[in-house]
BAROLO-107988 format. One record per residue (C-alpha): residue number from 1; residue in one letter; z, x, y. Coordinates in steps of 0.25 Angstrom, whole numbers, plus 5000, padded with zeros to 4 digits. Example, Ala and Ser with C-alpha at 12.3 -4.5 7.8 and 13.67 -1.06 7.14 Angstrom:
// residues 2
[pt 1,'a',[5031,5049,4982]] [pt 2,'s',[5029,5055,4996]] 
END
This chain:
// residues 324
[pt 1,'m',[5059,4966,4925]] [pt 2,'n',[5060,4958,4913]] [pt 3,'k',[5050,4948,4908]] [pt 4,'k',[5057,4935,4914]] [pt 5,'i',[5058,4941,4928]] [pt 6,'k',[5043,4944,4928]] [pt 7,'i',[5039,4930,4923]] [pt 8,'s',[5048,4924,4934]] [pt 9,'l',[5042,4932,4945]] [pt 10,'i',[5028,4928,4940]] [pt 11,'l',[5032,4913,4940]] [pt 12,'l',[5037,4915,4954]] [pt 13,'v',[5024,4921,4959]] [pt 14,'v',[5015,4910,4952]] [pt 15,'l',[5024,4899,4958]] [pt 16,'g',[5023,4905,4972]] [pt 17,'a',[5008,4906,4971]] [pt 18,'a',[5007,4892,4966]] [pt 19,'a',[5016,4887,4977]] [pt 20,'f',[5007,4895,4987]] [pt 21,'i',[4994,4889,4982]] [pt 22,'v',[5000,4874,4982]] [pt 23,'i',[5005,4876,4997]] [pt 24,'k',[4992,4882,5002]] [pt 25,'a',[4985,4870,4995]] [pt 26,'m',[4994,4860,5002]] [pt 27,'p',[4988,4854,5016]] [pt 28,'k',[4995,4861,5027]] [pt 29,'q',[5004,4853,5036]] [pt 30,'g',[4996,4848,5048]] [pt 31,'a',[4983,4852,5043]] [pt 32,'e',[4978,4840,5034]] [pt 33,'e',[4966,4832,5038]] [pt 34,'i',[4967,4817,5041]] [pt 35,'i',[4953,4810,5039]] [pt 36,'k',[4950,4798,5047]] [pt 37,'e',[4937,4789,5047]] [pt 38,'v',[4932,4784,5060]] [pt 39,'p',[4920,4776,5064]] [pt 40,'p',[4912,4778,5077]] [pt 41,'f',[4914,4767,5087]] [pt 42,'r',[4908,4762,5100]] [pt 43,'g',[4915,4763,5113]] [pt 44,'t',[4915,4769,5127]] [pt 45,'i',[4916,4784,5130]] [pt 46,'e',[4917,4791,5144]] [pt 47,'q',[4916,4804,5149]] [pt 48,'i',[4926,4806,5160]] [pt 49,'v',[4931,4817,5170]] [pt 50,'s',[4946,4816,5171]] [pt 51,'t',[4954,4821,5183]] [pt 52,'t',[4967,4818,5191]] [pt 53,'g',[4968,4812,5205]] [pt 54,'t',[4977,4805,5215]] [pt 55,'v',[4978,4791,5221]] [pt 56,'l',[4976,4792,5236]] [pt 57,'p',[4972,4783,5248]] [pt 58,'k',[4957,4783,5251]] [pt 59,'n',[4960,4782,5266]] [pt 60,'r',[4975,4786,5270]] [pt 61,'l',[4978,4780,5284]] [pt 62,'e',[4991,4784,5291]] [pt 63,'i',[4995,4774,5302]] [pt 64,'k',[5002,4783,5312]] [pt 65,'p',[5009,4778,5325]] [pt 66,'p',[5001,4781,5338]] [pt 67,'v',[5014,4786,5345]] [pt 68,'n',[5027,4791,5341]] [pt 69,'g',[5038,4781,5340]] [pt 70,'r',[5046,4772,5330]] [pt 71,'l',[5042,4763,5319]] [pt 72,'e',[5046,4749,5321]] [pt 73,'s',[5041,4742,5309]] [pt 74,'i',[5032,4744,5297]] [pt 75,'l',[5025,4731,5292]] [pt 76,'v',[5018,4736,5280]] [pt 77,'r',[5023,4741,5266]] [pt 78,'e',[5016,4751,5257]] [pt 79,'g',[5006,4745,5247]] [pt 80,'e',[5003,4734,5258]] [pt 81,'v',[4988,4731,5261]] [pt 82,'v',[4985,4730,5276]] [pt 83,'k',[4973,4726,5284]] [pt 84,'t',[4967,4732,5296]] [pt 85,'g',[4975,4729,5308]] [pt 86,'q',[4987,4725,5301]] [pt 87,'l',[5001,4729,5308]] [pt 88,'l',[5008,4740,5300]] [pt 89,'a',[5019,4744,5309]] [pt 90,'w',[5026,4743,5323]] [pt 91,'m',[5031,4756,5330]] [pt 92,'s',[5036,4759,5344]] [pt 93,'s',[5033,4771,5352]] [pt 94,'t',[5044,4781,5355]] [pt 95,'e',[5045,4775,5369]] [pt 96,'r',[5046,4760,5364]] [pt 97,'a',[5056,4764,5354]] [pt 98,'a',[5065,4771,5364]] [pt 99,'l',[5063,4759,5373]] [pt 100,'l',[5067,4749,5363]] [pt 101,'d',[5079,4757,5358]] [pt 102,'a',[5084,4757,5373]] [pt 103,'a',[5081,4742,5374]] [pt 104,'r',[5088,4738,5361]] [pt 105,'g',[5101,4744,5367]] [pt 106,'q',[5100,4734,5379]] [pt 107,'g',[5099,4721,5371]] [pt 108,'e',[5089,4713,5363]] [pt 109,'k',[5083,4707,5375]] [pt 110,'e',[5079,4720,5381]] [pt 111,'l',[5074,4725,5367]] [pt 112,'k',[5065,4713,5365]] [pt 113,'y',[5059,4715,5379]] [pt 114,'w',[5055,4729,5377]] [pt 115,'e',[5050,4726,5363]] [pt 116,'q',[5040,4716,5369]] [pt 117,'a',[5037,4725,5381]] [pt 118,'y',[5034,4737,5373]] [pt 119,'k',[5026,4734,5361]] [pt 120,'p',[5027,4742,5348]] [pt 121,'i',[5015,4749,5342]] [pt 122,'a',[5008,4743,5330]] [pt 123,'l',[5002,4751,5319]] [pt 124,'l',[4990,4744,5312]] [pt 125,'a',[4982,4746,5300]] [pt 126,'p',[4968,4751,5303]] [pt 127,'i',[4962,4748,5289]] [pt 128,'d',[4964,4739,5278]] [pt 129,'a',[4973,4747,5269]] [pt 130,'e',[4985,4748,5260]] [pt 131,'v',[4999,4754,5265]] [pt 132,'i',[5002,4766,5257]] [pt 133,'v',[5013,4772,5265]] [pt 134,'a',[5023,4764,5274]] [pt 135,'t',[5036,4771,5273]] [pt 136,'m',[5041,4772,5287]] [pt 137,'q',[5053,4763,5292]] [pt 138,'p',[5055,4756,5305]] [pt 139,'g',[5063,4764,5315]] [pt 140,'q',[5056,4777,5311]] [pt 141,'t',[5051,4786,5321]] [pt 142,'v',[5036,4789,5320]] [pt 143,'t',[5026,4799,5326]] [pt 144,'t',[5011,4799,5327]] [pt 145,'a',[5011,4808,5315]] [pt 146,'d',[5018,4798,5306]] [pt 147,'a',[5011,4788,5297]] [pt 148,'v',[5018,4775,5298]] [pt 149,'v',[5009,4768,5287]] [pt 150,'v',[4999,4774,5278]] [pt 151,'l',[4987,4766,5274]] [pt 152,'s',[4977,4767,5263]] [pt 153,'d',[4964,4759,5262]] [pt 154,'r',[4964,4761,5247]] [pt 155,'l',[4969,4771,5236]] [pt 156,'i',[4959,4780,5229]] [pt 157,'v',[4961,4791,5218]] [pt 158,'r',[4957,4805,5222]] [pt 159,'a',[4953,4814,5210]] [pt 160,'q',[4952,4829,5208]] [pt 161,'v',[4940,4832,5200]] [pt 162,'d',[4937,4846,5194]] [pt 163,'e',[4924,4852,5199]] [pt 164,'t',[4919,4853,5185]] [pt 165,'d',[4920,4838,5184]] [pt 166,'i',[4916,4834,5198]] [pt 167,'g',[4901,4833,5194]] [pt 168,'k',[4904,4822,5185]] [pt 169,'v',[4911,4813,5196]] [pt 170,'k',[4901,4804,5204]] [pt 171,'l',[4903,4794,5215]] [pt 172,'g',[4905,4780,5210]] [pt 173,'q',[4909,4786,5196]] [pt 174,'i',[4919,4777,5189]] [pt 175,'a',[4933,4783,5186]] [pt 176,'v',[4946,4779,5180]] [pt 177,'i',[4960,4781,5186]] [pt 178,'s',[4973,4782,5179]] [pt 179,'l',[4986,4784,5187]] [pt 180,'d',[4996,4794,5182]] [pt 181,'a',[5007,4783,5185]] [pt 182,'y',[4999,4772,5178]] [pt 183,'p',[4990,4779,5167]] [pt 184,'e',[4988,4766,5160]] [pt 185,'n',[4980,4759,5172]] [pt 186,'k',[4966,4764,5173]] [pt 187,'v',[4959,4761,5187]] [pt 188,'g',[4944,4762,5188]] [pt 189,'a',[4939,4770,5200]] [pt 190,'i',[4926,4774,5207]] [pt 191,'v',[4923,4788,5212]] [pt 192,'d',[4922,4787,5228]] [pt 193,'h',[4921,4801,5233]] [pt 194,'i',[4919,4815,5228]] [pt 195,'y',[4924,4826,5237]] [pt 196,'y',[4915,4837,5241]] [pt 197,'e',[4925,4848,5243]] [pt 198,'s',[4933,4854,5232]] [pt 199,'e',[4947,4857,5231]] [pt 200,'t',[4954,4868,5222]] [pt 201,'v',[4966,4863,5214]] [pt 202,'n',[4974,4872,5205]] [pt 203,'n',[4961,4882,5205]] [pt 204,'v',[4952,4870,5201]] [pt 205,'t',[4941,4865,5210]] [pt 206,'i',[4942,4850,5211]] [pt 207,'y',[4935,4839,5219]] [pt 208,'k',[4942,4826,5224]] [pt 209,'v',[4936,4813,5220]] [pt 210,'d',[4940,4799,5226]] [pt 211,'l',[4940,4787,5217]] [pt 212,'i',[4942,4773,5221]] [pt 213,'p',[4949,4764,5211]] [pt 214,'k',[4942,4751,5209]] [pt 215,'e',[4955,4744,5212]] [pt 216,'i',[4968,4749,5216]] [pt 217,'p',[4979,4745,5207]] [pt 218,'p',[4993,4742,5213]] [pt 219,'f',[4999,4754,5207]] [pt 220,'f',[4990,4764,5214]] [pt 221,'r',[4998,4773,5223]] [pt 222,'s',[4993,4784,5232]] [pt 223,'g',[4997,4798,5226]] [pt 224,'m',[4996,4793,5212]] [pt 225,'n',[4990,4803,5202]] [pt 226,'a',[4978,4798,5193]] [pt 227,'t',[4969,4802,5182]] [pt 228,'i',[4954,4799,5185]] [pt 229,'n',[4944,4798,5174]] [pt 230,'f',[4930,4799,5180]] [pt 231,'i',[4920,4792,5170]] [pt 232,'v',[4908,4802,5170]] [pt 233,'e',[4901,4794,5159]] [pt 234,'s',[4904,4782,5150]] [pt 235,'r',[4897,4776,5138]] [pt 236,'k',[4900,4763,5132]] [pt 237,'d',[4898,4757,5118]] [pt 238,'v',[4894,4771,5112]] [pt 239,'l',[4897,4776,5098]] [pt 240,'l',[4910,4785,5098]] [pt 241,'i',[4918,4793,5088]] [pt 242,'p',[4931,4801,5089]] [pt 243,'l',[4929,4815,5093]] [pt 244,'e',[4938,4819,5081]] [pt 245,'a',[4927,4814,5072]] [pt 246,'l',[4917,4824,5078]] [pt 247,'h',[4914,4838,5072]] [pt 248,'k',[4906,4849,5078]] [pt 249,'e',[4899,4860,5070]] [pt 250,'k',[4890,4870,5079]] [pt 251,'d',[4882,4860,5087]] [pt 252,'e',[4883,4848,5078]] [pt 253,'v',[4893,4837,5080]] [pt 254,'y',[4896,4829,5067]] [pt 255,'v',[4905,4819,5061]] [pt 256,'l',[4910,4817,5047]] [pt 257,'k',[4904,4804,5043]] [pt 258,'i',[4909,4795,5031]] [pt 259,'n',[4899,4795,5020]] [pt 260,'g',[4903,4784,5011]] [pt 261,'s',[4913,4790,5000]] [pt 262,'a',[4908,4804,5001]] [pt 263,'e',[4913,4815,5010]] [pt 264,'p',[4910,4813,5025]] [pt 265,'i',[4897,4819,5030]] [pt 266,'k',[4894,4827,5042]] [pt 267,'q',[4887,4818,5052]] [pt 268,'p',[4881,4825,5064]] [pt 269,'v',[4882,4816,5077]] [pt 270,'t',[4877,4816,5091]] [pt 271,'i',[4888,4814,5102]] [pt 272,'g',[4887,4810,5116]] [pt 273,'m',[4899,4808,5126]] [pt 274,'s',[4913,4811,5121]] [pt 275,'d',[4927,4809,5127]] [pt 276,'d',[4941,4814,5122]] [pt 277,'k',[4941,4805,5110]] [pt 278,'n',[4927,4800,5106]] [pt 279,'a',[4912,4805,5106]] [pt 280,'q',[4900,4797,5107]] [pt 281,'i',[4891,4797,5095]] [pt 282,'i',[4876,4797,5098]] [pt 283,'s',[4871,4798,5084]] [pt 284,'g',[4875,4802,5070]] [pt 285,'i',[4885,4791,5066]] [pt 286,'g',[4886,4776,5069]] [pt 287,'l',[4896,4764,5070]] [pt 288,'g',[4896,4762,5055]] [pt 289,'d',[4900,4776,5051]] [pt 290,'k',[4913,4783,5049]] [pt 291,'v',[4917,4797,5052]] [pt 292,'v',[4929,4806,5047]] [pt 293,'i',[4939,4812,5057]] [pt 294,'k',[4947,4823,5051]] [pt 295,'k',[4960,4827,5057]] [pt 296,'k',[4969,4838,5054]] [pt 297,'k',[4984,4836,5057]] [pt 298,'i',[4989,4847,5066]] [pt 299,'n',[5002,4854,5063]] [pt 300,'s',[5013,4848,5073]] [pt 301,'q',[5019,4862,5074]] [pt 302,'k',[5006,4867,5081]] [pt 303,'n',[5005,4867,5096]] [pt 304,'n',[4997,4855,5101]] [pt 305,'t',[4986,4860,5111]] [pt 306,'g',[4982,4846,5116]] [pt 307,'s',[4969,4848,5110]] [pt 308,'n',[4962,4838,5100]] [pt 309,'p',[4962,4846,5087]] [pt 310,'f',[4953,4836,5080]] [pt 311,'s',[4942,4836,5090]] [pt 312,'p',[4930,4845,5086]] [pt 313,'f',[4927,4848,5100]] [pt 314,'g',[4940,4854,5105]] [pt 315,'a',[4952,4851,5113]] [pt 316,'r',[4946,4840,5122]] [pt 317,'g',[4939,4833,5111]] [pt 318,'a',[4926,4833,5119]] [pt 319,'a',[4913,4832,5110]] [pt 320,'p',[4901,4840,5114]] [pt 321,'r',[4889,4833,5119]] [pt 322,'t',[4877,4833,5109]] [pt 323,'p',[4864,4832,5116]] [pt 324,'h',[4857,4818,5114]] 
END
């Protein structure tokens, strides 16, 4: 190997090593830090128990005929509000229907005579209610097992609460209902009844809880699915900070507080309630302070697990309680 070839090889090795060092020193894609300054702020924080439920009639009353026969007319429609004693429908017994059919073939005069002599049966509303089912048509044959009209005194929401959360639900407790069909509309409700007997759904023990909406919006329909947030505890006008600003080291929770022109300092804080976004600050920093949030960009090629990578407290972003 001549001298020129040796020199060329040495140069290639040196250039390769230099390139490797430069590449290693460059920030990796998706790993650079983003620093943001945020101040604490005052607001409301709530501890909630979230679950699902269904819109149902509180009292579902089926109006069935006293005898077999034929439906002559329906006088109400679905969604209509009726009063106690209001006429809902007329029907004929099997015998009257057969008699009228025979008289109809003998002429109008004979038909009118038997219609007056043999009165139809009236179906009346036994309670003040809303008509939720009225689908039968005049001329339809009915039996004593058929519901001609279905009434509901009012709509409620029946929630399914996991046994691990049922201890946090109390009678009279406030909740917020959001229908899957109308997620932007929030409806306030009150816990009316907690069932004593449990049920097993998909190998999970649950208890049913009935909630009465403070008002029934016109878009409520029986059978609609809903999300219910039970308000376990609520604190208004408290000092809050984003969970992303909190760090934990052993048993100490701290923030990186802005310290003039110098580097941010590690400031221990005492926290109270927390939700999925913010935590209550009991002591350590005040309204006039600012803290640093350091984020790391996540490589888009990595799988998204659905957790919050910036939260110091894991996927759900729930800060631990510090005794105070």
